[in-house]
C-alpha positions as CSV (number, residue, x, y, z in Angstrom):
1,M,-26.3,41.8,103.7
2,D,-25.6,39.6,106.7
3,A,-21.8,39.7,107.1
4,S,-21.4,36.5,109.3
5,R,-19.8,34.6,106.5
6,D,-16.8,37.0,106.2
7,F,-16.6,38.3,109.7
8,D,-16.1,35.9,112.6
9,P,-14.3,37.6,115.4
10,W,-14.6,34.6,117.7
11,S,-12.8,32.2,115.3
12,P,-9.1,31.6,116.0
13,G,-8.5,31.4,112.3
14,F,-10.1,34.8,111.7
15,V,-8.2,36.4,114.6
16,A,-5.0,35.1,113.2
17,D,-5.7,36.5,109.7
18,P,-8.8,38.7,109.3
19,Y,-7.6,40.4,106.1
20,P,-9.0,38.0,103.4
21,G,-12.4,38.3,105.1
22,Y,-12.0,42.1,105.2
23,A,-11.3,42.2,101.5
24,R,-14.6,40.4,100.8
25,L,-16.5,42.8,103.2
26,R,-15.1,45.8,101.3
27,A,-16.0,44.3,97.9
28,A,-19.5,43.5,99.1
29,G,-20.5,47.0,100.1
30,R,-20.0,49.9,102.4
31,V,-22.1,48.8,105.3
32,H,-23.2,45.4,106.6
33,W,-25.5,44.2,109.3
34,F,-23.8,41.7,111.7
35,A,-26.5,39.9,113.5
36,P,-24.4,38.1,116.2
37,S,-23.4,41.4,117.8
38,R,-26.3,43.5,116.5
39,Q,-24.0,46.0,114.9
40,W,-23.5,47.7,111.5
41,L,-20.0,47.0,110.2
42,V,-18.3,49.8,108.3
43,P,-15.3,48.5,106.3
44,H,-14.1,51.4,104.1
45,H,-11.4,53.9,105.0
46,A,-13.4,57.0,103.8
47,D,-16.5,56.0,105.7
48,V,-14.7,55.0,108.9
49,R,-12.8,58.3,109.0
50,A,-16.0,60.3,108.3
51,L,-18.0,58.6,111.0
52,L,-15.2,59.0,113.6
53,C,-15.6,62.8,113.1
54,D,-19.4,62.8,112.8
55,R,-21.1,64.2,116.0
56,R,-24.3,62.3,115.2
57,L,-22.4,59.4,116.7
58,G,-21.0,59.0,120.2
59,R,-19.0,56.7,122.4
60,T,-22.0,57.0,124.8
61,Y,-25.6,58.0,124.6
62,L,-26.2,58.7,128.3
63,H,-25.4,62.4,127.9
64,R,-28.6,62.7,125.9
65,F,-30.8,59.7,126.6
66,T,-31.7,57.2,129.3
67,H,-31.2,53.6,128.4
68,E,-35.0,53.3,128.0
69,E,-35.2,56.3,125.8
70,F,-32.5,54.9,123.6
71,G,-34.2,51.5,123.3
72,R,-31.4,49.8,125.3
73,T,-31.6,47.5,128.3
74,P,-29.6,48.8,131.3
75,P,-26.6,46.7,132.2
76,P,-27.0,44.3,135.1
77,A,-26.6,45.8,138.5
78,A,-23.8,43.4,139.3
79,H,-21.7,45.0,136.5
80,E,-22.1,48.5,137.9
81,P,-18.5,48.9,139.2
82,F,-17.1,48.3,135.7
83,H,-19.6,50.7,134.0
84,V,-19.1,53.4,136.6
85,L,-15.3,53.2,136.1
86,N,-15.5,53.0,132.3
87,G,-18.3,55.5,131.9
88,N,-16.4,58.3,133.7
89,G,-13.2,58.0,131.6
90,L,-12.3,60.1,128.5
91,L,-12.9,57.2,126.1
92,D,-16.6,56.9,127.0
93,L,-17.4,60.6,127.6
94,E,-18.8,63.2,125.2
95,A,-18.8,67.0,125.4
96,P,-18.9,68.9,127.6
97,D,-17.3,66.5,130.1
98,H,-14.9,65.0,127.6
99,T,-13.7,68.5,126.6
100,R,-13.1,69.6,130.2
101,I,-11.2,66.5,131.2
102,R,-9.2,66.1,127.9
103,R,-8.1,69.8,128.3
104,L,-6.6,68.9,131.6
105,V,-4.9,65.7,130.7
106,A,-3.6,67.0,127.4
107,K,-1.1,69.2,129.2
108,A,0.9,66.0,130.0
109,F,1.1,65.1,126.3
110,T,2.3,68.3,124.7
111,P,5.3,68.0,122.3
112,R,7.5,69.7,124.9
113,M,6.5,67.1,127.5
114,I,7.0,64.2,125.2
115,E,10.4,65.5,124.2
116,A,11.3,65.8,127.8
117,L,10.4,62.1,128.3
118,A,12.4,60.9,125.3
119,P,15.7,60.3,127.1
120,T,14.0,58.2,129.8
121,V,12.1,56.2,127.2
122,R,15.2,55.5,125.2
123,R,17.2,54.6,128.3
124,L,14.5,52.1,129.5
125,A,14.3,50.6,126.0
126,R,18.1,50.2,125.9
127,E,18.2,48.5,129.3
128,L,15.4,46.1,128.3
129,V,16.9,45.2,125.0
130,D,20.3,44.7,126.7
131,G,18.6,42.3,129.1
132,L,17.1,40.3,126.2
133,V,20.5,40.2,124.4
134,A,22.3,39.1,127.6
135,E,19.9,36.1,127.8
136,G,20.5,35.2,124.1
137,G,16.8,35.9,123.4
138,G,13.5,35.0,124.9
139,D,9.9,36.3,124.6
140,L,10.2,39.7,123.0
141,I,6.8,40.7,124.3
142,A,7.5,39.8,128.0
143,A,11.0,41.1,127.8
144,V,10.6,44.4,125.9
145,A,7.1,45.1,124.5
146,E,5.2,44.9,127.9
147,P,7.6,46.4,130.4
148,L,8.5,49.5,128.4
149,P,5.1,51.2,128.1
150,V,4.0,50.0,131.5
151,A,7.1,51.6,133.1
152,V,6.7,54.8,131.2
153,I,3.0,55.5,131.9
154,A,3.4,54.3,135.5
155,E,6.3,56.7,135.9
156,M,4.2,59.6,134.5
157,L,1.4,58.9,136.9
158,G,3.7,58.2,139.8
159,I,2.8,54.6,140.5
160,P,5.4,53.1,142.9
161,T,7.7,50.6,141.2
162,A,6.7,47.8,143.7
163,D,3.0,48.2,142.6
164,R,3.5,48.1,138.9
165,A,3.0,44.3,138.5
166,L,-0.6,44.8,139.5
167,L,-1.4,47.0,136.5
168,R,-1.2,44.5,133.6
169,P,-3.6,41.9,135.1
170,W,-6.1,44.5,136.1
171,S,-5.9,46.1,132.7
172,A,-6.3,42.8,130.9
173,D,-9.4,41.9,132.9
174,I,-11.0,45.3,132.3
175,C,-10.2,45.3,128.6
176,G,-11.9,42.0,128.2
177,M,-15.2,43.9,128.3
178,Y,-14.3,45.7,125.1
179,E,-14.6,42.5,123.1
180,L,-17.8,41.7,121.2
181,N,-20.5,40.0,123.3
182,P,-18.3,39.4,126.4
183,G,-19.5,36.5,128.6
184,E,-20.5,36.6,132.3
185,E,-17.1,35.2,133.4
186,T,-15.4,38.1,131.5
187,A,-17.7,40.5,133.2
188,R,-17.1,39.0,136.6
189,R,-13.3,39.5,136.2
190,A,-13.7,43.0,134.9
191,V,-15.9,44.0,137.9
192,R,-13.4,42.5,140.3
193,A,-10.5,44.3,138.6
194,S,-12.5,47.6,138.5
195,V,-13.2,47.4,142.3
196,D,-9.6,46.5,143.1
197,F,-8.0,49.1,140.7
198,S,-10.3,51.8,142.0
199,A,-9.6,51.0,145.6
200,Y,-5.9,51.1,144.9
201,L,-6.1,54.5,143.1
202,R,-8.3,56.0,145.8
203,E,-5.6,55.3,148.3
204,L,-2.8,56.6,146.1
205,I,-4.7,59.8,145.2
206,A,-5.3,60.4,148.9
207,D,-1.6,60.0,149.6
208,R,-0.7,62.4,146.8
209,R,-3.1,65.0,148.2
210,A,-1.1,64.8,151.4
211,H,2.3,64.4,149.8
212,P,2.3,65.9,146.2
213,G,5.0,64.8,143.8
214,D,6.2,65.6,140.3
215,D,3.7,63.3,138.6
216,L,0.5,63.5,136.7
217,I,-1.8,62.5,139.6
218,S,-0.4,65.3,141.7
219,A,-0.9,67.7,138.7
220,L,-4.5,66.6,138.3
221,I,-5.1,67.2,142.0
222,A,-3.5,70.6,141.8
223,A,-5.6,71.5,138.8
224,H,-8.8,70.5,140.6
225,E,-7.9,72.6,143.6
226,E,-7.2,75.6,141.3
227,G,-10.7,75.4,139.8
228,D,-10.4,72.9,136.9
229,R,-12.8,70.5,138.6
230,L,-12.6,66.7,138.4
231,T,-14.9,64.6,140.5
232,G,-13.3,61.8,142.6
233,Q,-14.7,59.2,140.2
234,E,-13.4,61.2,137.1
235,M,-10.0,61.3,138.7
236,I,-9.9,57.5,139.2
237,S,-11.4,56.7,135.8
238,T,-9.0,59.0,134.1
239,C,-6.0,57.4,135.8
240,V,-7.3,53.9,134.9
241,L,-7.8,54.9,131.3
242,L,-4.3,56.4,131.0
243,L,-2.7,53.3,132.5
244,N,-4.7,50.9,130.3
245,A,-4.6,52.9,127.1
246,G,-1.0,53.9,127.8
247,H,0.3,50.4,127.3
248,E,-2.2,48.0,125.9
249,A,-2.0,49.2,122.3
250,T,1.8,49.8,122.4
251,V,2.4,46.2,123.7
252,N,0.4,44.7,120.8
253,A,1.7,47.1,118.2
254,T,5.3,46.1,119.1
255,G,4.6,42.4,118.9
256,N,2.4,42.6,115.8
257,G,5.0,44.9,114.2
258,W,8.0,42.6,114.7
259,W,5.9,39.6,113.5
260,A,5.3,41.6,110.3
261,L,9.0,42.4,110.0
262,F,10.0,38.7,110.4
263,R,7.5,37.7,107.8
264,N,8.9,40.3,105.4
265,P,12.6,39.8,105.5
266,A,13.4,42.2,102.7
267,Q,11.7,45.0,104.6
268,L,13.5,44.1,107.8
269,A,16.8,44.1,105.9
270,A,16.0,47.6,104.5
271,L,15.3,48.9,108.0
272,R,18.4,47.4,109.3
273,A,20.4,49.0,106.5
274,D,18.9,52.4,107.0
275,H,17.6,53.3,110.5
276,G,16.5,56.7,109.1
277,L,13.4,54.8,107.8
278,L,12.3,54.2,111.4
279,P,9.6,57.0,111.5
280,R,7.9,55.7,108.4
281,A,8.3,52.1,109.6
282,V,6.5,52.9,112.8
283,E,3.5,54.3,110.9
284,E,3.5,51.2,108.6
285,L,3.6,48.8,111.6
286,L,0.6,50.6,113.0
287,R,-1.2,50.5,109.6
288,Y,-0.4,47.0,108.5
289,D,-1.6,45.1,111.6
290,T,-3.2,47.5,114.0
291,P,-3.7,46.4,117.6
292,L,-7.1,48.0,117.7
293,Q,-9.2,46.3,115.0
294,L,-12.6,47.7,115.8
295,F,-14.0,50.8,117.5
296,E,-17.7,51.2,118.4
297,R,-20.0,54.2,118.2
298,W,-23.7,54.7,119.1
299,V,-25.9,56.4,116.5
300,L,-27.4,59.4,118.3
301,D,-29.3,60.7,115.3
302,D,-30.2,58.8,112.1
303,I,-27.4,58.6,109.6
304,E,-27.1,57.3,106.1
305,V,-24.2,55.3,104.6
306,A,-24.4,54.5,100.9
307,G,-28.2,54.6,100.8
308,T,-28.6,52.6,104.0
309,V,-30.3,54.4,106.8
310,I,-28.9,53.5,110.2
311,P,-31.4,54.7,112.8
312,R,-30.9,56.3,116.2
313,G,-30.2,53.6,118.8
314,S,-28.1,51.5,116.5
315,E,-24.5,50.7,117.1
316,V,-21.8,50.8,114.4
317,A,-18.5,48.9,114.4
318,L,-15.8,50.9,112.6
319,L,-13.3,48.3,111.3
320,F,-9.9,50.0,111.7
321,G,-8.0,47.0,110.5
322,C,-10.1,46.7,107.4
323,A,-10.0,50.4,106.6
324,N,-6.2,50.3,106.9
325,R,-6.0,47.8,104.0
326,D,-8.5,49.7,101.8
327,P,-7.0,49.8,98.2
328,A,-9.1,53.0,97.6
329,R,-6.7,54.8,100.0
330,F,-3.5,52.7,100.1
331,P,-1.8,51.5,96.9
332,D,-1.0,47.8,97.2
333,P,-2.4,47.8,100.7
334,D,-1.5,44.2,101.6
335,R,2.2,44.9,101.0
336,F,4.2,45.7,104.1
337,D,6.4,48.7,103.1
338,V,8.6,50.5,105.6
339,T,9.2,53.2,103.0
340,R,5.5,54.0,102.6
341,A,5.2,57.8,102.7
342,D,1.5,58.6,102.3
343,N,0.1,56.7,105.3
344,P,-3.1,58.1,106.8
345,H,-3.9,55.0,108.8
346,L,-6.7,55.1,111.4
347,S,-5.0,53.0,114.1
348,L,-5.0,56.0,116.5
349,G,-8.5,57.1,115.6
350,A,-9.8,60.5,114.5
351,G,-12.0,63.3,115.7
352,I,-12.4,64.3,119.3
353,H,-11.4,60.8,120.5
354,Y,-8.2,60.7,118.6
355,C,-5.6,59.0,120.8
356,L,-4.3,61.5,123.3
357,G,-1.1,59.5,123.8
358,A,-0.3,59.1,120.1
359,P,3.0,61.0,120.4
360,L,4.0,58.9,123.3
361,A,3.1,55.6,121.6
362,R,5.2,56.6,118.5
363,L,8.1,57.5,120.8
364,E,7.9,54.2,122.6
365,L,7.6,52.2,119.3
366,A,10.5,54.0,117.7
367,A,12.7,53.6,120.9
368,S,12.2,49.9,121.3
369,C,12.4,49.1,117.6
370,G,15.5,51.3,117.2
371,E,17.3,49.7,120.1
372,L,16.5,46.2,118.8
373,L,17.9,47.1,115.4
374,R,21.1,48.6,117.0
375,R,21.7,46.1,119.8
376,A,20.3,42.9,118.3
377,P,21.1,43.2,114.6
378,G,20.8,39.4,114.2
379,L,17.5,39.1,115.9
380,R,15.5,36.2,114.5
381,L,12.3,34.3,115.1
382,V,12.3,31.0,116.8
383,S,8.8,29.8,116.2
384,E,5.5,31.0,114.7
385,P,3.6,32.8,117.4
386,R,0.0,32.2,118.6
387,W,-2.6,34.9,118.9
388,K,-4.5,35.8,122.0
389,P,-8.2,35.1,121.7
390,G,-9.3,38.7,121.7
391,F,-10.2,40.3,118.4
392,V,-11.0,43.9,119.2
393,I,-7.7,44.4,121.0
394,R,-5.6,42.0,118.9
395,G,-2.1,40.8,119.8
396,L,0.2,37.9,120.2
397,R,0.6,35.7,123.3
398,E,4.4,35.7,122.9
399,L,7.1,36.2,120.3
400,L,10.0,33.9,120.8
401,V,13.3,35.2,119.4
402,E,17.1,34.5,119.4
403,C,19.7,37.2,119.4
């Protein structure tokens, strides 16, 4: 089945509300060919979860095949700075390199490390919310959702405060390449951001070698010198991934989550009445309108889904947003319910690429949401927001509120 009728990721209307189309995709079958991006769409929760954990699929194929062996055309030489940067980061590596680097970076995201960060995260959230309240309102995304995770991950890595304004534009330009069929202008911006971001980090890493600090970059340098080897490019790519992944999803989860709360006033009232529901509410915010709608995998060896053979060399698009509304797994899935207890959403992935920063993302979401509930109990929406054009990484342009 060609899914073009029900799946249109370049349409503003579909981006604003993909869920009716998703429901039709699920009802029509378990796998669908999508000709515009030459991908197989997988819409059901059980299949998405199974394929995330299936080692016959990978984020890359270059650990086993050349482009030619895999039946793929190499990317243009002009795009090389982006692909070198992206291809040496955890997100696009497979074992054994992925295992080696993830083991090093995971030390910064242990439960003890996250617990140690909690007071700082809550203090930053409180200060940002107090600023919003003092202004009587404003753009919730610009005032709270963006600066909190940027500050936290930048602090972890040791990015100087004066340089942090550089991070968001670089990240946005690089992440544009994760959308389906990115155009040449998107690629040009991503290449320029890759070059500039890499040059900046190269200088910062050199400075940390000479003057170590109490930060993750210094810790990675120390681990390298003690024998846990990272190449120079792996160090840069790892830092870029942590900076980008460390805030992009949390920014959009915060905005999407509050938009869901405003559209479901009974649920917002329940949360305001009982802040003890916050942990469950955070999971429901992530499930109901996930900021990462789609995750891609290459088929390294033939697989079969519901009788359809998907051959090696194909690409599958795992529809997280669709899977998170699957009635086979979630009772009344289109209902936003901050008391939902059984909530195995896939917004943070599964398998070896499960989000390394998931505990930090949950901490940041709970901190900002909790402070807004406490310090702005009358928070209300000013106008219906507009969505950014991206679909894969899906979020609001702004969320205007009054306190």
